[in-house]
C-alpha positions in Angstrom: -52.0 76.2 24.6 -52.8 72.6 24.8 -51.4 70.7 21.7 -50.8 67.1 20.9 -47.9 65.8 23.1 -45.9 64.9 20.0 -45.8 68.6 19.0 -45.0 69.8 22.5 -42.0 67.6 22.7 -40.3 69.4 19.8 -41.0 72.8 21.5 -39.5 71.5 24.7 -36.4 70.3 22.9 -36.0 73.8 21.2 -36.2 75.4 24.6 -33.2 73.2 25.7 -31.0 74.3 22.8 -31.8 71.6 20.2 -31.7 73.0 16.6 -31.4 69.9 14.5 -33.2 66.5 14.7 -32.2 63.5 12.6 -34.7 60.8 11.7 -37.3 59.2 9.5 -41.1 59.8 9.9 -43.6 57.0 9.9 -47.3 56.5 10.8 -46.4 55.7 14.4 -44.3 58.8 15.1 -45.8 61.3 12.8 -47.2 63.3 15.7 -43.7 64.1 16.7 -43.2 65.8 13.4 -46.2 68.1 13.9 -44.1 70.5 16.1 -40.7 70.4 14.4 -41.2 73.3 12.0 -43.3 75.2 14.5 -40.5 75.1 17.0 -37.9 76.3 14.4 -35.9 73.0 14.4 -34.3 71.7 11.3 -34.9 68.1 10.4 -32.4 66.0 8.5 -34.1 63.1 6.6 -31.8 60.1 6.8 -32.2 57.1 4.4 -32.0 54.6 7.2 -32.4 54.9 11.0 -28.8 53.6 11.3 -27.7 56.6 9.3 -29.9 58.9 11.5 -28.2 57.6 14.6 -24.7 58.0 13.3 -25.6 61.6 12.1 -26.8 62.4 15.6 -23.5 61.0 17.0 -21.4 63.0 14.5 -23.3 66.1 15.2 -22.9 65.7 19.0 -19.1 65.1 18.7 -18.7 68.2 16.5 -21.0 70.6 18.4 -20.7 69.5 22.0 -24.5 69.4 22.2 -26.6 66.2 22.4 -27.6 64.7 19.1 -31.3 64.0 18.8 -33.1 61.4 16.7 -36.7 60.6 16.1 -37.6 57.0 15.1 -40.6 54.8 14.8 -41.7 51.8 16.8 -40.1 48.4 16.3 -37.8 48.3 13.3 -37.0 52.0 13.5 -35.7 51.6 17.0 -33.9 48.3 16.2 -32.1 50.1 13.3 -30.8 52.8 15.5 -29.5 50.5 18.2 -26.2 50.1 16.5 -25.4 53.8 16.6 -26.7 53.9 20.2 -24.2 51.1 21.1 -21.4 53.1 19.5 -22.4 56.3 21.3 -22.5 54.4 24.6 -19.0 53.0 24.2 -17.5 56.3 23.0 -19.3 58.5 25.6 -21.4 60.5 23.1 -24.6 62.4 24.3 -27.5 61.2 22.2 -31.2 61.3 22.8 -33.4 58.9 20.9 -37.2 59.5 21.0 -39.4 56.8 19.6 -43.0 55.9 19.5 -44.2 52.6 21.0 -47.4 50.6 20.9 -50.0 51.3 23.5 -50.3 47.6 24.5 -48.1 44.6 23.6 -49.6 42.1 26.1 -53.2 41.7 25.2 -52.8 42.2 21.5 -50.7 40.3 18.9 -50.0 40.9 15.2 -49.8 44.7 15.4 -47.7 46.8 13.0 -44.0 47.1 14.2 -44.7 44.9 17.3 -41.9 43.8 19.5 -42.0 41.8 22.7 -40.2 44.5 24.7 -38.6 47.3 22.7 -37.8 49.3 25.8 -35.7 46.5 27.2 -34.0 46.0 23.9 -32.9 49.6 23.7 -31.6 49.5 27.3 -28.9 47.0 26.3 -27.1 49.7 24.3 -28.2 52.9 26.2 -27.5 54.5 29.5 -31.2 54.0 30.2 -34.4 53.4 28.3 -37.7 54.4 29.7 -41.4 54.5 28.7 -43.3 57.7 29.4 -46.9 57.0 30.4 -48.2 60.5 30.0 -47.1 64.1 29.2 -45.7 64.8 32.7 -43.5 61.7 32.6 -42.3 62.6 29.1 -41.3 66.1 30.2 -39.6 64.7 33.3 -37.6 62.2 31.3 -36.4 64.7 28.8 -35.4 67.1 31.6 -33.5 64.2 33.3 -31.7 63.4 30.1 -30.4 66.9 29.6 -29.4 67.2 33.2 -27.4 64.0 33.0 -25.8 65.1 29.7 -24.4 68.1 31.6 -23.4 66.5 34.8 -22.4 62.8 34.1 -20.4 60.8 31.7 -22.4 61.5 28.5 -24.1 58.4 27.0 -27.2 57.8 24.9 -30.7 57.8 26.4 -33.9 56.4 25.0 -37.4 57.6 25.7 -40.5 55.9 24.1 -44.0 57.4 24.2 -47.1 55.4 23.4 -48.9 56.4 20.1 -52.1 57.4 21.9 -50.2 59.7 24.2 -48.3 61.3 21.3 -51.7 62.1 19.8 -53.4 63.2 23.1 -53.7 66.9 24.0 -51.1 68.0 26.5 -50.1 71.3 28.2 -46.8 72.9 27.2 -43.7 71.6 28.8 -42.3 73.5 31.7 -39.5 76.0 31.3 -36.0 74.6 31.6 -34.8 74.0 35.1 -32.0 76.0 36.5 -28.9 73.8 35.7 -27.3 72.2 38.7 -24.0 73.7 40.0 -21.3 71.1 39.3 -18.6 70.9 42.0 -15.2 71.4 40.4 -11.8 70.2 41.6 -9.7 73.0 43.2 -6.0 73.3 44.1 -6.5 71.8 47.6 -8.1 68.7 46.1 -5.0 67.9 43.9 -2.5 68.3 46.8 -1.7 64.5 46.8 -0.9 64.7 43.1 1.3 67.8 43.5 3.3 66.0 46.2 4.0 63.1 43.9 4.8 65.3 41.0 7.3 67.2 43.1 9.5 64.2 43.7 9.0 62.5 40.2 11.8 62.6 37.7 10.0 60.8 34.9 6.3 61.7 35.3 4.1 60.4 32.5 0.6 61.6 31.7 -1.9 59.5 29.7 -4.6 61.8 28.4 -8.0 60.5 27.1 -11.1 61.8 25.6 -12.4 63.0 29.0 -9.6 65.6 29.4 -11.4 68.6 27.6 -8.9 71.4 28.4 -6.6 73.5 26.3 -4.1 73.7 29.2 -2.4 70.4 28.8 0.5 71.5 26.6 1.3 74.3 29.1 1.0 71.9 32.0 3.2 69.3 30.5 5.8 71.8 29.5 6.0 73.3 32.9 6.2 69.9 34.6 8.7 68.5 32.2 6.4 65.5 31.8 6.1 63.1 28.9 2.7 61.9 27.6 0.6 59.5 25.6 -2.9 60.1 24.3 -5.6 57.6 23.6 -7.1 57.8 20.2 -9.9 59.9 21.6 -7.4 62.3 23.2 -5.4 63.0 20.1 -4.6 66.7 19.6 -4.8 67.6 23.3 -1.2 68.7 23.3 -1.2 69.9 19.7 1.6 69.0 17.3 5.3 68.7 18.0 5.4 68.7 21.7 8.9 67.2 22.2 7.9 64.7 25.0 4.8 63.4 23.3 4.8 59.7 22.5 1.6 60.2 20.6 -1.4 57.8 20.3 0.9 54.8 20.4 -0.5 53.0 23.5 -1.3 49.9 21.4 2.3 49.5 20.4 3.8 46.5 22.4 6.8 48.6 23.2 4.7 51.2 25.0 4.5 49.0 28.0 8.3 49.2 28.5 8.2 53.0 28.2 5.3 53.2 30.7 7.2 50.9 33.0 10.2 53.3 33.0 8.1 56.2 34.4 8.3 56.9 38.1 4.8 58.3 38.2 1.8 57.7 35.9 -1.1 60.1 35.8 -4.2 58.9 33.8 -6.8 61.6 33.1 -10.2 60.9 31.4 -9.0 57.6 29.8 -10.8 54.3 30.1 -7.7 52.2 29.4 -9.9 49.5 27.9 -9.0 46.8 25.5 -9.4 49.1 22.5 -7.0 51.6 24.0 -4.3 49.1 24.8 -4.9 45.8 23.0 -3.3 44.1 26.1 -4.5 43.5 29.6 -1.8 45.4 31.5 -0.8 49.0 31.0 2.8 48.2 32.0 3.3 50.6 34.9 5.3 49.8 37.9 5.2 53.2 39.6 2.4 54.9 41.5 -0.6 55.6 39.3 -2.9 58.6 39.7 -6.4 58.2 38.2 -8.7 61.1 37.4 -12.1 60.2 35.9 -15.9 60.9 36.3 -16.7 57.2 36.1 -16.3 55.1 39.3 -16.0 52.0 37.2 -12.8 53.3 35.6 -11.4 54.3 39.0 -11.9 50.8 40.3 -10.7 48.8 37.4 -7.8 46.2 37.1 -5.1 48.9 36.8 -5.5 49.6 40.5 -4.6 53.3 40.9 -3.1 54.3 44.2 -4.5 57.8 44.1 -8.0 58.3 42.7 -10.0 61.5 42.0 -13.5 61.4 40.8 -13.5 64.6 38.8 -13.8 66.0 35.3 -10.6 66.4 33.3 -11.1 70.1 32.7 -11.3 71.2 36.3 -8.4 68.9 37.2 -6.3 70.6 34.5 -7.2 74.1 35.8 -6.3 73.1 39.4 -3.1 71.5 38.3 -2.1 74.6 36.2 -2.8 76.9 39.1 -0.2 75.1 41.1 2.2 74.1 38.4 4.8 76.8 39.0 5.3 75.5 42.6 6.4 72.1 41.2 10.1 71.5 40.4 10.2 70.5 36.7 11.3 67.0 36.0 14.4 66.2 33.9 14.3 62.5 33.5 12.9 62.4 29.9 14.9 63.5 26.9 13.6 64.7 23.5 16.0 62.3 21.7 14.5 59.3 23.6 11.0 60.2 22.6 11.9 61.0 19.0 13.8 57.7 18.5 11.0 55.7 20.1 8.3 57.3 17.9 10.4 56.8 14.8 10.7 53.1 15.6 7.0 52.7 16.2 6.2 54.6 13.0 8.4 52.1 11.1 6.4 49.2 12.8 3.1 50.7 11.6 4.5 51.0 8.0 5.7 47.4 8.1 2.4 46.0 9.5 0.2 47.7 6.9 2.5 48.5 3.9 1.8 51.5 1.7 -0.6 53.3 4.0 1.8 55.6 5.9 3.0 57.6 2.8 -0.6 58.0 1.6 -1.7 59.2 5.0 1.2 61.7 5.1 0.1 63.1 1.7 -3.5 63.3 2.7 -2.7 65.1 6.0 -0.6 67.7 4.0 -3.6 68.4 1.7 -6.1 69.1 4.5 -6.5 72.3 6.5 -5.2 71.8 10.1 -8.6 72.3 11.5 -10.3 69.6 9.4 -12.6 67.4 11.4 -12.3 63.8 10.3 -14.7 60.9 10.7 -13.3 57.5 9.9 -14.6 54.0 9.6 -13.3 50.6 10.6 -10.7 50.3 7.8 -7.0 49.5 7.7 -6.3 53.0 6.4 -7.7 54.5 9.6 -6.1 52.0 11.9 -2.6 53.0 10.6 -3.3 56.7 10.2 -4.6 57.2 13.7 -1.2 56.2 15.1 1.0 58.3 12.9 -1.2 61.3 12.1 -0.6 64.1 14.6 -3.6 66.3 15.3 -3.2 70.0 15.8 -6.6 70.3 17.6 -8.3 68.0 20.0 -11.6 66.2 19.2 -11.0 66.6 15.5 -10.8 62.9 14.6 -13.7 60.7 15.4 -13.6 56.9 15.0 -16.0 54.1 16.1 -13.4 53.0 18.6 -15.3 51.0 21.2 -18.3 49.3 19.6 -16.3 49.1 16.4 -19.2 49.3 13.9 -18.8 49.5 10.2 -20.7 52.2 8.3 -20.0 54.9 10.8 -17.9 57.4 8.9 -20.2 58.8 6.1 -23.4 59.5 8.2 -21.4 60.7 11.2 -19.4 63.0 8.9 -22.7 64.4 7.6 -23.8 65.1 11.1 -20.4 66.8 11.9 -20.6 68.9 8.7 -24.1 70.0 9.6 -22.8 71.2 13.0 -19.7 72.8 11.4 -21.1 74.7 8.4 -18.3 76.7 6.8 -15.6 74.6 8.4 -13.7 71.7 6.8 -15.0 68.2 7.5 -13.8 65.0 5.8 -14.7 61.3 5.7 -12.3 58.3 5.5 -13.9 54.9 4.8 -13.0 51.5 3.5 -14.6 50.0 0.4 -16.6 47.4 2.4 -17.7 49.6 5.4 -18.8 52.4 3.0 -21.4 50.0 1.6 -23.2 49.7 4.9 -24.4 53.3 4.8 -23.6 54.6 1.3 -27.2 55.5 0.7 -26.7 58.5 3.1 -24.6 60.0 0.3 -28.0 61.3 -1.0 -28.4 63.3 2.3 -25.0 65.0 1.8 -26.0 65.9 -1.7 -29.4 67.3 -0.6 -27.6 69.4 2.0 -25.0 70.7 -0.4 -22.1 69.7 1.9 -18.5 70.2 0.5 -17.5 66.8 2.0 -14.4 65.0 0.7 -15.0 61.2 1.1 -11.7 59.4 1.0 -12.6 55.8 0.0 -9.7 53.3 0.6 -10.5 50.6 -1.9 -8.3 47.5 -1.6 -11.1 45.3 -2.9 -11.5 43.1 0.2 -11.8 42.8 3.9 -8.0 43.1 4.1 -7.8 43.3 7.9 -9.8 40.1 8.3 -7.9 38.4 5.6 -4.6 39.2 7.4 -6.1 38.1 10.7 -7.1 34.8 9.2 -3.6 34.2 7.8 -2.1 35.0 11.2 -4.4 32.4 12.7 -3.5 29.8 10.0 -7.0 29.9 8.6 -7.5 29.8 4.9 -8.9 33.2 4.0 -12.6 32.8 3.3 -15.5 35.3 2.6 -13.2 38.3 2.5 -13.6 39.4 -1.1 -16.8 41.0 -2.4 -17.9 42.3 -5.8 -17.6 46.1 -5.5 -19.6 48.5 -7.5 -18.0 51.3 -9.6 -17.8 53.7 -6.7 -17.3 56.8 -8.8 -20.3 56.1 -11.0 -22.3 55.3 -7.8 -21.4 58.7 -6.3 -22.3 60.5 -9.5 -25.7 58.7 -9.6 -26.4 60.3 -6.3 -25.5 63.7 -7.7 -22.1 63.8 -6.0 -18.7 64.4 -7.6 -16.0 61.8 -7.9 -12.3 61.4 -8.6 -10.0 58.4 -9.0 -6.5 59.8 -8.6 -3.5 57.8 -9.9 -0.8 59.7 -8.0 -0.4 61.2 -4.6 -0.2 64.7 -6.2 -3.5 64.0 -8.0 -5.1 62.9 -4.7 -4.0 66.0 -2.9 -5.4 68.2 -5.7 -8.7 66.3 -5.6 -9.0 66.7 -1.8 -8.4 70.5 -2.0 -11.0 70.8 -4.8 -13.5 68.8 -2.8 -13.4 71.3 0.1 -14.4 74.0 -2.4 -17.2 72.1 -4.1 -20.9 72.6 -3.6 -21.6 68.9 -3.1 -19.7 65.9 -1.6 -16.8 64.4 -3.6 -16.0 60.7 -3.5 -12.2 60.2 -3.9 -11.4 56.6 -4.6 -7.9 55.7 -3.6 -6.3 52.3 -4.1 -3.0 50.8 -2.9 -1.8 51.2 -6.5 -1.5 55.0 -6.0 2.1 54.5 -4.9 
């Protein structure tokens, strides 16, 4: 049957596996809402489009499926551009569908008018396109889902003119047969196998693009040491004896990497936010495995490069691992002593956070999925908190936006109903998106929200002091966070000891609504 195009879009998304849409309706995009319930899709009403975008991001990271958001023309799209920028830098699949004005050249003074909203969105998306009719809309949606499956996942934006959303359109075509993706096989990794066979101190650096549960077995068989990026934490589980952890930003890691006689980097961008220095530190041959040609050709200048996904590379490597002579150049004592020294550095740089993080980790189930914000607590904890499972700690690493944790945690909890999800935020960043607490209450999410309240922008204050700048504009008047949470209908706690904090966290996982747990440096 012919229906308004806005309704047909929802049905098309349902046919492609979408079961949740995050967004806010308005007069310009209301036709998109005509088909949501008909298609059997749940809609999560955010309090702000920025929250909707972060929820879609968190949902995508937890579910492995694209997060989808509906927003209005102009300000709605502008508000979601920050989450789109975050999703772009962290390789998160997100599809943003917006309305747009039918004409912005011959008319002025229209509601929500921008000079060129498509071009604005393109600055933070993989691509941003306007669909002139139903066929173009369907084609762009199909293209987006095909690229999510085959390419480095990044956000896409499709805008549809209001008149087209209202116009009658035929149903969308059935989903295309997905393309067959060529995988790396044992013959393709032969150059890597040859290098591994003569290496005595091989070192792997595993990033967020690895996506395989074979890495611990591979490293054990090869006798290889490893680092993980923040996004790759948990890929080798806990307590692998030759794991240097997510300590790449430690200055001393360059010396360790320089002592390796082979460096294999898989699915890791090795950008500024991975290293906080220009050079990795390697002197030996580097092997680079990545889907992105830009990563393969960067300043680290790998000698052997494979354009491949991390999962198929891992399978090909494992298939041949028994033919490789295990390396013996690394010792467990060397790794253990190095990690202990780096842990002490973290504790000295941000005093008081390490013992609180240790207590918090002990109170959470091992399979808790954590969403953190730009806060000193997360900066320290990400280095010393070993993860038992991969892709269970999500942080706004690249774009580095404040306000990420709460709405992204809501999206993750929606995707993981019945599984533990937690939020870690700072007192300042929490206030960017604290209104989304109402969404978590409406949904009845048992979500512990650990609020690290040091009463200031402490990281910025410390940076100013290091730069010999008199600290300025780093202290704000905070609300009573516990009363604020209760005003939304959430629970709250203000523990005075680490034992009390642990008890509050355990109770929060069993509650019927979210619990804000305010923790201050005085807890020690």
